[in-house]
Backbone as JSON, one array per atom type, in Angstrom:
{
  "sequence": "XXXXXXXXXXXXXXXXXXXXXXXXXXXXXXXXXXXXXXXXXXXXXXXXXXXXXXXXXXXXXXXXXXXXXXXXXXXXXXXXXXXXXXXXXXXXXXXXXXXXXXXXXXXXXXXXXXXXXXXXXXXXXXXXXXXXXXXXXXXXXXXXXXXXXXXXXXXXXXXXXXXXXXXXXXXXXXXXXXXXXXXXXXXXXXXXXXXXXXXXXXXXXXXXXXXXXXXXXXXXXXXXX",
  "N": [[-19.59, 124.79, 97.1], [-18.89, 125.23, 94.45], [-16.89, 123.0, 93.75], [-19.04, 121.21, 93.63], [-20.26, 122.1, 91.32], [-18.46, 121.66, 89.6], [-17.85, 119.02, 89.76], [-20.22, 118.21, 88.85], [-20.15, 119.0, 86.24], [-17.75, 117.75, 85.3], [-18.79, 114.85, 85.44], [-20.97, 115.06, 83.55], [-19.55, 115.63, 81.02], [-18.15, 113.29, 80.81], [-20.23, 111.36, 80.77], [-21.98, 112.27, 78.65], [-20.8, 111.86, 75.99], [-21.48, 108.98, 75.48], [-24.16, 108.84, 75.87], [-24.83, 110.5, 73.7], [-24.25, 108.74, 71.62], [-25.21, 106.53, 72.26], [-28.02, 107.81, 71.79], [-28.19, 108.25, 69.05], [-27.66, 105.92, 67.65], [-30.02, 104.41, 68.35], [-32.12, 106.51, 67.37], [-31.8, 105.9, 64.6], [-32.66, 103.42, 64.18], [-34.82, 102.68, 63.22], [-37.05, 100.57, 61.26], [-36.96, 100.2, 57.58], [-38.44, 100.01, 54.97], [-37.41, 100.57, 52.31], [-35.01, 100.1, 52.01], [-32.56, 98.06, 50.55], [-31.6, 95.75, 51.8], [-30.5, 93.52, 54.71], [-28.44, 94.36, 57.58], [-26.62, 92.21, 58.01], [-26.91, 91.14, 55.21], [-25.86, 93.17, 53.67], [-23.23, 93.47, 54.87], [-22.03, 90.8, 54.0], [-22.62, 90.88, 51.34], [-20.65, 93.41, 50.72], [-18.4, 91.76, 51.65], [-17.83, 89.96, 49.62], [-17.69, 91.59, 47.09], [-15.49, 93.24, 47.99], [-13.9, 91.12, 48.01], [-12.89, 89.74, 50.39], [-12.21, 86.95, 50.86], [-11.37, 85.02, 53.36], [-12.76, 86.19, 55.36], [-15.83, 85.94, 57.35], [-18.92, 86.19, 58.39], [-20.77, 86.91, 61.12], [-23.08, 86.56, 64.2], [-23.26, 88.23, 67.02], [-23.38, 89.32, 70.67], [-25.83, 91.47, 71.45], [-25.15, 95.05, 71.08], [-22.24, 94.74, 70.88], [-21.23, 95.07, 68.27], [-18.49, 94.3, 66.29], [-14.98, 93.9, 64.57], [-13.02, 91.27, 64.46], [-9.79, 90.57, 64.2], [-8.52, 88.15, 64.55], [-9.67, 86.03, 64.35], [-10.88, 86.58, 61.55], [-13.34, 87.85, 61.12], [-16.37, 89.46, 60.93], [-18.32, 90.74, 63.17], [-21.86, 91.03, 64.23], [-24.53, 92.46, 65.98], [-27.53, 91.05, 66.67], [-29.65, 92.88, 66.04], [-28.58, 94.51, 63.98], [-27.64, 92.83, 62.28], [-29.93, 91.48, 61.27], [-31.2, 93.75, 60.77], [-33.23, 96.28, 59.08], [-32.34, 98.76, 58.73], [-31.05, 102.53, 58.96], [-28.99, 102.3, 60.68], [-28.56, 99.98, 60.91], [-27.4, 99.64, 58.24], [-25.11, 101.57, 58.39], [-23.5, 100.39, 60.7], [-23.11, 98.04, 59.99], [-21.16, 98.55, 57.69], [-19.39, 100.08, 58.62], [-17.9, 97.9, 60.48], [-17.19, 96.2, 58.24], [-15.34, 97.93, 57.09], [-13.49, 98.26, 59.03], [-12.83, 95.44, 58.29], [-11.63, 95.43, 55.6], [-9.42, 97.26, 56.1], [-7.9, 95.55, 57.92], [-7.4, 93.12, 56.29], [-6.15, 94.07, 54.03], [-3.9, 94.7, 55.15], [-3.14, 97.35, 55.91], [-1.31, 100.1, 57.15], [-2.49, 101.68, 59.14], [-4.59, 99.98, 60.65], [-2.68, 98.39, 62.18], [-2.7, 99.61, 64.73], [-4.59, 98.75, 66.39], [-4.13, 95.96, 66.56], [-1.87, 96.65, 68.04], [-2.35, 98.06, 70.18], [-4.86, 97.11, 71.67], [-4.15, 94.78, 72.98], [-3.03, 95.93, 75.14], [-4.81, 97.18, 76.38], [-6.91, 95.38, 77.22], [-5.08, 94.34, 79.45], [-5.05, 96.61, 81.28], [-7.72, 97.01, 81.73], [-8.16, 94.52, 83.12], [-6.42, 94.65, 84.98], [-7.15, 97.01, 86.23], [-9.75, 95.96, 87.37], [-8.96, 93.85, 89.23], [-7.38, 95.39, 91.06], [-9.49, 97.13, 92.11], [-10.93, 95.37, 93.36], [-9.05, 93.55, 94.78], [-7.39, 94.94, 96.64], [-7.39, 95.67, 99.09], [-6.7, 92.97, 100.24], [-4.38, 92.6, 99.03], [-3.06, 94.26, 100.56], [-3.26, 93.4, 103.19], [-2.01, 90.7, 102.73], [0.6, 91.46, 102.17], [1.46, 92.88, 104.59], [0.88, 95.52, 104.27], [0.1, 99.05, 104.85], [-3.06, 100.07, 104.59], [-4.0, 102.19, 102.17], [-6.25, 104.7, 101.41], [-5.95, 106.63, 99.66], [-3.73, 106.09, 97.76], [-4.5, 103.7, 96.41], [-6.73, 105.03, 95.28], [-5.68, 106.57, 93.72], [-3.86, 104.57, 92.0], [-6.07, 102.92, 90.66], [-7.45, 104.86, 89.56], [-5.35, 106.24, 87.82], [-5.18, 104.13, 86.03], [-7.97, 103.76, 85.25], [-7.58, 106.14, 83.48], [-5.57, 105.65, 81.89], [-6.57, 103.78, 80.01], [-8.8, 105.24, 78.76], [-6.98, 107.08, 77.33], [-5.61, 104.88, 75.68], [-7.68, 103.98, 74.16], [-8.06, 106.28, 72.94], [-5.86, 106.58, 71.04], [-6.16, 104.33, 69.57], [-8.3, 105.52, 67.86], [-8.01, 106.97, 65.49], [-8.15, 104.84, 63.58], [-10.54, 103.98, 64.02], [-11.95, 106.11, 63.24], [-10.79, 105.9, 60.32], [-12.33, 103.51, 59.64], [-14.85, 104.28, 59.87], [-15.01, 106.86, 58.12], [-13.13, 106.51, 56.05], [-13.52, 104.38, 54.78], [-15.94, 102.92, 55.15], [-18.13, 105.35, 54.55], [-17.66, 106.27, 52.02], [-18.52, 104.14, 50.6], [-21.11, 103.68, 51.18], [-22.16, 106.37, 50.09], [-22.37, 106.0, 47.55], [-24.7, 105.92, 46.61], [-26.21, 103.31, 46.52], [-27.1, 101.6, 48.53], [-28.06, 103.34, 50.57], [-30.86, 105.96, 50.25], [-29.45, 108.96, 48.77], [-30.6, 111.46, 49.98], [-30.5, 110.49, 52.54], [-27.62, 110.58, 53.44], [-26.37, 112.8, 54.98], [-27.56, 111.75, 57.93], [-26.38, 108.81, 58.0], [-23.78, 109.93, 58.46], [-23.83, 110.95, 60.82], [-24.4, 108.46, 62.07], [-22.19, 106.94, 61.64], [-20.01, 108.46, 62.75], [-20.73, 108.4, 65.19], [-20.37, 105.43, 65.85], [-17.4, 105.65, 65.64], [-16.92, 106.76, 67.67], [-17.8, 105.14, 69.73], [-15.94, 103.43, 71.4], [-14.33, 104.87, 72.6], [-16.11, 106.5, 74.22], [-17.14, 104.71, 75.84], [-15.09, 103.97, 77.33], [-14.76, 106.19, 78.65], [-16.66, 106.34, 80.21], [-16.2, 104.22, 82.0], [-14.41, 105.43, 83.74], [-16.23, 106.37, 85.7], [-16.77, 104.24, 87.49], [-15.04, 104.5, 88.88], [-15.07, 106.57, 90.31], [-17.39, 105.86, 91.72], [-16.63, 104.04, 93.44], [-14.74, 105.4, 95.01], [-16.78, 106.76, 96.8], [-17.15, 105.0, 98.39]],
  "CA": [[-20.21, 125.11, 96.0], [-17.88, 125.54, 93.21], [-16.57, 121.68, 93.83], [-19.88, 120.4, 93.08], [-20.39, 122.35, 90.06], [-17.25, 121.17, 89.0], [-17.89, 117.7, 89.6], [-21.44, 117.85, 87.9], [-19.65, 119.5, 84.92], [-17.02, 116.45, 84.76], [-19.58, 113.9, 85.14], [-21.85, 115.27, 82.13], [-18.34, 115.37, 79.82], [-17.9, 112.13, 80.67], [-21.39, 110.6, 80.35], [-22.57, 113.06, 77.26], [-20.26, 110.94, 74.52], [-21.98, 107.85, 75.58], [-25.47, 109.11, 75.81], [-25.07, 110.75, 72.41], [-23.98, 107.45, 70.76], [-26.42, 105.5, 72.1], [-29.21, 108.11, 71.08], [-28.1, 108.32, 67.72], [-27.83, 104.44, 67.08], [-31.05, 104.23, 68.64], [-32.57, 106.92, 66.77], [-31.75, 105.47, 63.13], [-32.47, 101.8, 64.08], [-36.32, 101.83, 62.94], [-37.22, 99.81, 59.99], [-37.1, 101.28, 56.9], [-39.1, 99.43, 53.86], [-37.07, 101.37, 50.91], [-33.62, 99.62, 52.22], [-32.28, 96.53, 49.75], [-31.33, 94.46, 52.57], [-30.24, 93.8, 56.18], [-27.12, 94.81, 57.87], [-25.83, 91.07, 57.68], [-26.58, 90.88, 53.91], [-24.96, 94.11, 53.19], [-21.73, 92.88, 55.35], [-21.97, 89.56, 53.14], [-22.2, 91.53, 49.88], [-19.58, 94.0, 50.9], [-17.15, 91.12, 51.75], [-17.77, 89.07, 48.35], [-17.87, 92.67, 46.36], [-14.23, 93.44, 47.71], [-13.04, 89.55, 47.42], [-12.19, 89.32, 51.61], [-12.42, 85.83, 50.79], [-11.38, 84.54, 54.48], [-13.79, 86.84, 56.16], [-16.93, 85.74, 57.66], [-20.45, 87.4, 58.98], [-21.33, 86.12, 62.26], [-23.95, 87.25, 64.74], [-22.59, 88.51, 68.56], [-23.94, 89.78, 71.56], [-26.35, 92.99, 71.23], [-24.23, 96.05, 71.58], [-21.01, 94.16, 70.81], [-20.69, 94.9, 66.98], [-16.67, 94.29, 65.85], [-14.31, 93.01, 63.83], [-12.19, 90.11, 65.34], [-9.15, 90.37, 63.16], [-7.66, 86.96, 64.98], [-10.76, 85.15, 63.61], [-10.94, 87.17, 60.37], [-14.8, 87.45, 61.15], [-17.23, 90.35, 61.14], [-19.84, 90.23, 64.06], [-22.96, 92.0, 64.37], [-25.75, 92.45, 66.72], [-28.97, 90.72, 65.98], [-30.42, 94.02, 65.48], [-27.95, 95.23, 63.03], [-27.77, 91.43, 61.2], [-31.08, 90.9, 61.06], [-32.15, 94.9, 60.79], [-33.57, 97.04, 57.61], [-32.25, 100.25, 59.1], [-30.01, 103.02, 58.71], [-28.1, 102.07, 61.82], [-27.66, 98.55, 60.16], [-26.39, 99.66, 57.38], [-23.9, 102.06, 58.81], [-22.71, 99.75, 61.57], [-22.23, 97.11, 59.04], [-20.24, 99.0, 56.8], [-18.16, 100.33, 59.52], [-17.15, 96.86, 60.45], [-16.58, 95.78, 56.99], [-14.1, 98.71, 56.81], [-12.21, 97.47, 59.5], [-12.21, 94.07, 57.85], [-10.77, 96.12, 54.61], [-8.11, 97.78, 56.51], [-6.88, 94.51, 58.44], [-7.21, 92.17, 55.45], [-5.09, 94.66, 53.22], [-2.63, 94.95, 56.07], [-2.78, 98.69, 56.11], [-0.64, 100.52, 58.4], [-3.48, 102.18, 60.33], [-4.95, 98.77, 61.2], [-1.92, 98.07, 63.32], [-3.17, 100.4, 65.97], [-5.53, 97.9, 67.34], [-3.36, 94.94, 66.99], [-0.46, 96.71, 68.99], [-2.97, 98.68, 71.45], [-6.24, 96.54, 72.32], [-4.0, 94.16, 74.13], [-2.83, 96.38, 76.46], [-6.04, 97.74, 77.1], [-7.46, 94.4, 78.08], [-4.44, 94.08, 80.34], [-5.52, 97.56, 82.14], [-9.04, 96.45, 82.26], [-8.04, 93.33, 84.16], [-5.41, 95.1, 86.48], [-8.37, 98.01, 87.41], [-11.02, 95.39, 88.14], [-8.07, 93.08, 90.18], [-7.26, 96.37, 92.19], [-10.74, 97.5, 92.82], [-11.51, 94.15, 94.28], [-8.12, 92.77, 95.72], [-6.13, 95.99, 96.98], [-7.38, 95.37, 100.59], [-6.3, 91.67, 100.54], [-3.14, 92.56, 98.88], [-2.34, 95.26, 101.73], [-3.37, 92.56, 104.48], [-0.87, 89.96, 102.55], [1.97, 92.33, 102.29], [1.62, 93.62, 105.94], [1.4, 97.34, 104.08], [-1.1, 100.05, 105.71], [-4.07, 100.21, 103.55], [-3.78, 103.46, 101.89], [-7.14, 104.65, 100.3], [-5.49, 107.66, 98.46], [-2.67, 105.21, 97.0], [-5.49, 102.77, 95.95], [-7.44, 105.59, 94.33], [-4.51, 106.99, 92.62], [-3.28, 103.82, 90.95], [-7.03, 102.7, 90.02], [-7.5, 106.46, 88.76], [-4.53, 106.15, 86.54], [-5.71, 102.93, 85.18], [-8.98, 104.39, 84.27], [-7.14, 107.58, 82.33], [-4.66, 105.02, 80.89], [-7.78, 103.02, 79.27], [-9.14, 106.5, 78.11], [-5.82, 107.36, 76.38], [-5.5, 103.74, 74.5], [-8.87, 104.22, 73.04], [-7.75, 108.0, 71.79], [-4.56, 106.48, 70.49], [-7.15, 103.61, 68.46], [-9.66, 106.67, 67.51], [-7.43, 107.26, 64.29], [-8.42, 103.73, 62.87], [-12.47, 103.7, 63.96], [-12.36, 107.16, 62.14], [-10.83, 105.41, 59.16], [-13.38, 102.58, 59.44], [-16.22, 105.03, 59.03], [-15.2, 107.53, 56.98], [-12.35, 106.51, 54.73], [-14.04, 102.97, 54.14], [-17.93, 102.98, 54.97], [-18.69, 106.25, 54.19], [-17.49, 106.25, 50.16], [-19.41, 103.02, 50.16], [-22.39, 103.92, 51.48], [-22.51, 107.37, 49.42], [-22.6, 105.84, 46.14], [-26.35, 105.71, 46.7], [-26.44, 101.84, 46.07], [-27.53, 100.86, 49.66], [-29.12, 104.12, 51.08], [-31.18, 107.03, 49.49], [-28.52, 109.92, 49.1], [-30.81, 112.32, 50.98], [-30.04, 110.0, 54.03], [-26.16, 110.51, 53.98], [-26.41, 113.26, 56.81], [-27.84, 110.8, 59.07], [-25.55, 108.21, 57.6], [-22.7, 110.48, 58.66], [-24.03, 110.88, 62.06], [-24.36, 106.81, 62.56], [-20.75, 106.87, 61.56], [-19.27, 109.36, 63.8], [-21.19, 107.51, 66.72], [-19.36, 104.28, 65.66], [-16.02, 105.84, 65.77], [-16.75, 107.06, 69.01], [-18.18, 104.12, 70.6], [-14.99, 102.72, 72.17], [-13.83, 106.41, 73.37], [-17.21, 106.7, 75.2], [-17.02, 103.5, 76.74], [-14.03, 104.06, 78.25], [-14.9, 107.33, 79.73], [-18.17, 105.78, 81.51], [-15.89, 103.37, 83.29], [-13.96, 106.17, 84.96], [-17.53, 106.77, 86.61], [-16.83, 103.06, 88.58], [-13.65, 104.75, 89.89], [-15.48, 107.77, 91.37], [-18.36, 105.27, 92.75], [-15.64, 103.22, 94.25], [-14.28, 106.77, 96.02], [-17.59, 107.3, 97.8], [-17.35, 103.81, 99.8]],
  "C": [[-20.11, 124.59, 94.51], [-17.46, 124.16, 92.72], [-17.56, 121.09, 93.15], [-20.61, 120.91, 91.91], [-19.63, 121.65, 89.3], [-17.04, 119.71, 88.74], [-19.31, 117.06, 88.74], [-21.1, 118.03, 86.28], [-18.91, 118.35, 84.26], [-17.56, 115.29, 84.81], [-20.34, 114.19, 83.68], [-20.51, 115.34, 80.92], [-18.28, 114.03, 80.03], [-19.21, 110.96, 80.12], [-22.0, 111.06, 79.0], [-22.0, 112.35, 76.09], [-21.23, 109.74, 74.76], [-23.52, 107.8, 75.2], [-25.87, 109.35, 74.24], [-24.97, 109.51, 71.31], [-25.01, 106.48, 70.69], [-27.9, 106.01, 71.52], [-29.09, 108.22, 69.55], [-27.99, 106.79, 67.01], [-29.12, 104.21, 67.33], [-32.33, 104.93, 67.47], [-33.17, 106.55, 65.1], [-32.14, 103.95, 63.03], [-34.27, 101.31, 63.64], [-36.39, 101.53, 61.26], [-37.6, 100.44, 59.1], [-37.46, 100.12, 55.41], [-37.91, 99.55, 52.37], [-35.46, 100.51, 50.9], [-33.06, 98.2, 51.38], [-32.04, 95.31, 50.36], [-31.14, 94.53, 53.93], [-28.74, 94.22, 56.42], [-26.14, 93.67, 57.48], [-25.54, 91.09, 55.98], [-25.71, 91.84, 53.25], [-23.07, 93.78, 53.64], [-21.55, 91.72, 54.23], [-21.75, 89.95, 51.63], [-20.79, 92.24, 49.56], [-17.89, 93.01, 50.79], [-16.9, 90.23, 50.21], [-17.23, 90.13, 47.28], [-15.95, 93.24, 46.52], [-13.24, 92.02, 48.08], [-11.99, 89.65, 48.86], [-12.48, 87.74, 51.65], [-12.27, 84.87, 52.29], [-12.02, 85.19, 55.55], [-15.1, 86.31, 56.06], [-17.92, 86.78, 58.27], [-20.99, 86.31, 60.15], [-22.28, 87.08, 63.25], [-23.26, 87.55, 66.27], [-23.65, 89.18, 69.35], [-24.58, 91.17, 71.13], [-25.63, 93.9, 71.7], [-22.65, 95.62, 70.89], [-20.67, 93.92, 69.45], [-18.99, 95.16, 66.83], [-16.17, 93.65, 64.85], [-13.22, 92.32, 64.38], [-11.29, 89.57, 64.02], [-8.37, 88.88, 63.24], [-8.54, 85.91, 63.98], [-11.1, 85.42, 62.17], [-12.78, 87.0, 60.39], [-15.5, 89.14, 61.6], [-18.34, 90.05, 61.89], [-20.55, 91.39, 64.36], [-23.82, 91.65, 65.33], [-26.69, 92.1, 65.86], [-29.72, 91.69, 65.03], [-29.91, 94.65, 64.27], [-27.68, 93.93, 61.92], [-28.76, 91.76, 60.39], [-32.25, 92.46, 60.55], [-32.38, 95.8, 59.06], [-33.73, 98.43, 58.2], [-30.95, 101.03, 58.96], [-28.81, 102.55, 59.54], [-27.69, 100.83, 61.69], [-26.76, 98.8, 59.53], [-25.3, 100.18, 57.63], [-23.0, 101.14, 59.54], [-22.02, 98.74, 60.89], [-21.14, 97.25, 58.11], [-19.5, 99.75, 57.44], [-17.13, 99.03, 59.84], [-16.69, 96.12, 59.32], [-15.47, 96.64, 56.81], [-12.9, 98.6, 57.56], [-11.57, 96.08, 58.91], [-11.47, 94.51, 56.51], [-9.43, 96.39, 55.27], [-7.0, 96.62, 57.05], [-6.49, 93.59, 57.33], [-6.19, 92.82, 54.06], [-4.0, 95.17, 53.77], [-2.18, 96.36, 56.06], [-2.41, 99.28, 57.5], [-1.79, 101.17, 59.5], [-3.99, 101.03, 61.13], [-4.2, 98.11, 62.33], [-2.01, 98.68, 64.66], [-3.39, 99.25, 66.96], [-4.91, 96.61, 67.68], [-2.42, 95.33, 67.9], [-1.18, 97.32, 70.53], [-3.79, 98.05, 72.32], [-5.47, 95.66, 73.24], [-3.57, 94.34, 75.23], [-3.92, 97.14, 77.01], [-6.77, 96.5, 77.81], [-6.46, 94.17, 79.15], [-4.93, 95.09, 81.6], [-6.55, 97.45, 82.5], [-9.04, 95.65, 83.34], [-7.39, 93.72, 85.41], [-6.32, 96.06, 87.07], [-9.19, 97.19, 88.23], [-9.81, 94.43, 89.35], [-8.07, 94.07, 91.34], [-8.29, 96.88, 92.86], [-11.13, 96.36, 93.78], [-10.46, 93.76, 95.32], [-7.45, 93.82, 96.67], [-6.28, 95.74, 98.6], [-6.94, 93.94, 101.16], [-4.92, 91.67, 100.13], [-2.38, 93.21, 100.11], [-2.21, 94.32, 102.91], [-1.85, 91.06, 104.0], [0.58, 90.45, 102.97], [2.22, 93.05, 103.38], [1.88, 95.02, 105.14], [0.05, 98.12, 104.45], [-1.82, 100.16, 104.47], [-4.29, 101.86, 103.24], [-5.14, 103.93, 100.95], [-6.51, 105.77, 99.15], [-4.65, 106.9, 97.52], [-3.75, 104.18, 96.16], [-6.45, 103.62, 94.97], [-6.59, 106.11, 93.26], [-4.34, 105.96, 91.56], [-4.71, 103.23, 90.57], [-7.37, 103.87, 88.89], [-6.85, 106.35, 87.34], [-4.8, 105.17, 85.5], [-6.88, 103.13, 84.35], [-8.36, 105.47, 83.05], [-6.56, 106.45, 81.28], [-5.63, 104.24, 79.81], [-8.38, 103.75, 78.39], [-8.16, 106.59, 76.84], [-5.52, 106.49, 75.31], [-6.52, 104.01, 73.55], [-8.58, 105.59, 72.11], [-6.72, 107.79, 70.98], [-5.33, 105.83, 69.16], [-7.93, 104.5, 67.74], [-9.22, 106.48, 65.81], [-8.1, 106.08, 63.43], [-9.86, 103.57, 63.19], [-12.43, 104.92, 63.11], [-12.23, 106.45, 60.77], [-12.01, 104.37, 58.87], [-14.46, 103.38, 58.92], [-16.06, 106.01, 58.18], [-14.02, 107.53, 55.82], [-12.73, 105.27, 53.95], [-15.79, 103.13, 53.82], [-18.4, 104.21, 54.18], [-18.65, 106.29, 52.64], [-18.27, 105.15, 49.68], [-20.61, 103.4, 49.95], [-22.92, 105.25, 50.53], [-22.55, 107.08, 47.96], [-23.95, 105.44, 45.59], [-27.03, 104.05, 46.32], [-27.26, 101.29, 46.88], [-28.45, 101.67, 50.32], [-29.58, 105.13, 50.22], [-29.9, 108.23, 49.85], [-28.96, 110.97, 50.15], [-30.63, 111.87, 52.45], [-28.41, 110.07, 54.38], [-25.81, 111.23, 55.1], [-26.6, 112.6, 57.95], [-26.72, 109.26, 58.98], [-23.99, 108.84, 58.58], [-22.44, 110.42, 60.44], [-23.77, 109.58, 62.9], [-22.8, 106.77, 62.8], [-19.92, 107.34, 62.61], [-19.48, 108.25, 65.03], [-20.56, 106.03, 66.57], [-18.23, 104.13, 65.85], [-15.72, 106.22, 67.25], [-17.24, 106.42, 70.16], [-16.9, 103.51, 71.64], [-14.68, 103.83, 73.36], [-14.76, 106.67, 74.55], [-17.24, 105.81, 76.25], [-16.16, 103.51, 77.73], [-13.99, 105.13, 79.24], [-15.72, 106.86, 80.69], [-17.23, 104.9, 82.43], [-15.33, 104.2, 84.23], [-15.23, 106.4, 86.24], [-17.21, 105.51, 87.63], [-15.67, 103.57, 89.41], [-14.15, 105.76, 90.97], [-16.5, 106.74, 92.19], [-17.62, 104.7, 93.82], [-15.28, 104.37, 95.49], [-15.47, 106.89, 97.3], [-17.65, 106.27, 98.85], [-16.58, 104.07, 100.95]]
}
């Protein structure tokens, strides 16, 4: 019984951040007539204001908002790019915050350049191990050990979370050292909405960590097979 309780608590700890992030972003995604423009228009305005001449603003798949430092592109979901909402303002500001750090070549911007490629390798390795371990065992004439497979895949999942935690200071910088001071000036949203903006920016900063935690659930689902 104790193990069941511990597993439930662990799952809640893993899932809760993602649920909170999604809830927060959705909660403040309603249309606001009092905002001066869309998230896309704000991003373009900020890029011009800070003279980020090489940076462009593009749309991407829903929920895939990011700054591509290789292409020098701020990529926003359609709901953010076209949205008149607090979420659109905060997300657009957050991604422009990343652009500011990268285009200014700030030291904190080097975190993602250094560690995100490692994260991609870990993700590919985990997927390959989940699918291909039985085949690998057969080709190499190795006994198929469920415990060893579980250990390797589980370790890969934890490494993915660790990498996201290492990059977290960069996400925090984009939200609270870049985006918040810009929005707090009161030019883009009413000052009474700042507490809401702070909650959204916190969600933006934690998005990738929350997603990495949820990936651990795929490992536990595999163990049940």
